[in-house]
N, C-alpha and C positions, 0 to 999 in steps of 0.2 A: 513740917507744916505744908510746904509746897507739894510734897508728895501726896499728902492727904487730900489736898484740894484737887490735885490732878486725878486721883483715884475716884473722888466723888463725881467730878465732871465726866470722867470716863464711864462711870456707872450710869449716869443720867443720859448720856448721849450714846445712842446705838447707831453709829454711822458705819456702814460697811465699806471698806476700801474698794475702790473701783478696780484696783490691780488684781484682786482675787476673783473678780467676775470673769467667767470664760467668755471669750469673744467667738461667736460662731462665724464661720467663713461665709455663711449665706446672708449675714446682716449687711445693710447698705453701707456706703462709704462714710456716711455721717457718724455711725456708731464707732467705726474705726478711728475717726478723728477725735471723737469724744474720749475714747479710751487713751489715745495718745496724750490729749490735754490733761487727763487725770493723772497719768504717770508723771507728767511734768509738775503738776501741783504737789504730788507726794514728795518728789525730790526737793522742791523748793520749800515745802512745809518742814522738812527735816532741818533745813537751814534756819527756819523761823524758831524752832525749839531751841536751837543753840543761841539765837538772839535773846530769847527770854531768860535763859540761864545766865548769859552775860549781864543782862540787866539786873537780875536778882543779885549777882555777885557785886555789882556796883552799889546797890542799896544796902548790902549786908557787910560792907567794909567797916571795921571798928576803928575808932580814932586812935591816933598814935599817942603814947604817953608824953611825947615831947611837945604836943600841941598846947596851945594856950587855953585858959578857961573860957575865953570868948568864943574860940572856935568850937569848943565842946558845947557851948550854949547854942551856937548856930546850928550845929549838927543835931542837937536835940530839938531845936525848932523845926528843922527840915525833915524830921523823922515822919511826921504825919504825911507830908507830901510824898515821901518815898513809899510809905505804906500804901497811899492812895494810888500811886503809879503801879505798884506791884499788884494791888487788888484789881485795878483797871485792866492790867494785863492778864491776870488770872481769871477774873470774872468777866462775864459778857451778858448782855440782856437776852441774847438768844442762846439756848443750850448747844446749838450747832457751832457757835463761834467761841466756845470755851477752849481751854488749854489742851484738853484731851483730844480735841479735833483739829488742832493746829497742823497735824500731819496730813490733813485732808484739804487745807487751804493754802493759798499762795501768798507769800510775803515777798516783796521786791528785794533785789540784791542791794539796792541803795540803802534800805533800812538796816540791813545787816552791817554794811560798812560803817554807817553812821553810829550804830550802837557800839561797834568796836572802837571808833574814835572817841565816843562818849566815855567808854570804859577806861581808855587810856587817859583821857583828860580828867576823869573822876579820880583815878589813882594819883595823878599829879596834884589835884586839889587837896586830897587828904594829906599829902606830904607837905604842901606849901601852906604856911600860916597867913592869916590876914583876912580882912573882910572882903577884899576884892575877889579872892578865890571863891568865897561863899556866894557872892553875887553872880559870878560866872557860872557857878554850878546851878544856881536857881534858874538862870536864863536857859541854860542847856536843858534842864529838866522840863522847863516850860515848852521849849522847842520839841523835846521828846514826846510830851503829851500831845502836842498838835500833830506831830507825825504819827503818833499812835492812833489818834482819832481818824486821820486819813487812811491809815492802814486798816482800821476797824471798818470803815465804810467800804473799803475795797474788798475786805474779806466777806462782809455782808453781801456785796454784789456777787462775789464769786460763789458764795453759798447759795444765793438765789439761782445763779446759773447752773450750779451743781444739782439743785432740786429740779430745775427745769429739765436738765439733761437726764436725770433719773426718771422723771415722768416720761420724757421722750423715749428713753430706753425701754420702760415698761410698755408704752404704746407699741414700739417696734417689736418687742417680744411677743405681745398679743397678736400683732399683725403677722409675725412670723409663724406663730402657732396656728393661726387660721389658715395661712398659706400652706403650712405643712399638712393640715387636715384636708385642705382642698387637693393637695398633691396626692395624699393617700387615697382619697376618694377617686381621683382621676386614675390612679394606678389600678385600683380595684375595678373601675369601669373598663379600663383597657384590658385587664386580664379576663374579665367576663366576656368582652367583645371578642377577644382572641379565642377563648374557648368556644363561643358560639360559632365563630367563623371556622374554626377547626372542625367542629361537629358538622356544620353544613357542608364543608368541603369533603369530609369523610363520607357523609351520606351520598353526595354526588358521585364520589369515587366508587362507593360500594354498588350503587345502581348501575354505573357503567360497567363495573366488573361483573355484575350479575348478568347483564345482557351479553357480555363477551363470553362468559361461562356457558350460557345457553347456546350461543353460536358455536362454541367449541364442542359441546355435546352433540349438536346436530352434525358438525363436521366429522366427529368420531363415528357416529352412526352411519353417515353416508360413506365414510372411508371403509368401514367394515363391509357394507354392502358392495362397494366397488372392489374390495379385496376378494370377496366371495365370487363376484362376477369375473374378476381377473383370473382367479384360480380355475373356474369353470372354462373360461376361454382358453387358458393355457392347456388344460386337459383336452379340450376339443381340438386345439391346434396340434397337440401331440398325436391324437387319434387321426386327424386329417393327414398329418405327415406320414403316419404309418399307412393309411389308406392310399395315399398318393404313391408311396413306394410300391405297394402291392399292385396298384393300377399300372405303374410304370413297368413292373415286371411282366404283368399280363400283356401290356402293350408290346413289350419286346417279344414275348412269345407269339402274339398275334402277328407281329411283323415277320417273325421267322416263318410262321405257318403260311402267311401270305406269299413270302418269297418261295417257299416250297411249292405252293399251289400255282404260283406264276410259272415256276419252272415246269411243273406237271402240265399246266395249260399249254405252255410252249411246246413241250414234248407231244402233247395230244394234238396240237395244231400241226406239228410236223407229221405226226402219224396220220392225221386226217388228210393232209395234203398227199401223203403217200397213198392212202386208201383211195383218195379221189383220182389220183393218176391211175391207180390199179383199176378203179371203176370205169374210168374212161377207156382204158385198154380193154377191159372186159366188154364194155358196151360196144366198142368198135368190133371186137370179136363176135359179139352176138349179132350185130348188124350184118357182119359178113356171113355168119352162119345162117341168119334169117334169109339173106339173099340166096345163099346156097340152097336153103330148104325150099324156098319158092321155086327155084330152078328145078330142084328135084321133084317138087310136086307137079310142076308143069310136065316134066319128063315122065312122071309116073302116070298121069292122066292119059297121056298118049300111049303108054304101054299097057294099060288095062284092057284095051281092046285086043291086044295081041296075046296076052297071057290067058291060059285056060283055067288054070287053078285059081279059085277065088280066095283061097286062104292066103296066098302069098300077097295078093294085092291089098287084102284087108289088114294084114299084119303091119305093114309099113305105116299106115296112117295112125295106128295106135301108139307106135313108138314115138312119133313126132310130138304128140301132145305132152308126153312125159318129158321130152326135152324142153318144151316151152314152160312146163311147170317148173322144171328145175331152173330154167333161166329166170323165171319170175321170182322164185325164191331167192336166187342170188341177187337180183336187183333189190328185193325187199330188204335183205340183210345189209346191202351197201347203203 
């Protein structure tokens, strides 16, 4: 019977344990605290199920055959109260407060200890005869009802907090999803900006490279021209070197010729000096001869009157001009 009630309540209440929900590392600190509190509730709820089982064992104890008929009557009179207690424990005005969801609510440890004490005392009451034991049992059951009501209010409060925490978790999850979407949008924007920046930087680099390539082409063209000019200059330098060598050889030959001509000139000068001395000597001789000739003419003019033969007188003057002509020719040659 208890298992059937438990299954019906479990079918009606679809409460998801918080333990199975994954906790994202990006959730705030509040969600982590809620998750911790839910774990504590689960652990304490398991103790609550044991409490209910112990309470059902108290109510389901059969009377001993050694008991008196009065005690049997009292037990039969207390049966409705025990069933009421069991039903109050099993049933709840809220489907979330039923027995199937006790694993998700929190029951204090004092209630568990009290239920254990009540179970021990109930077992002693069943064994002990008399009306005093029945009255004690009724008082304890009344106290148990009051405690159960307090526990019920506490479980209702915890269920409300649980619902609020679930709503808060839903809100935080929605906020987290929106933040994730914003983050994805921001990453897409960043990627787009990075691509734009890379494209712009690539265009700038390409333009700079184009100008440098043009400068390089101009440098290549100018270097080719300069290479051609250098080759022409080198060929001209070789030609000029050869020409210089030829001119140096010619200069050496000219110097040798000049030396030879200088030597010849010196020899000619010496010869001229010799000739001039000879000419001077000849001139002196001619002067002497001229003087002698003048003397002879004077002597001849005086002798023309003495000589009778005209041929002899006339022959001497003809010979003298020939000597003068010869002397003049010698002077001309000198």
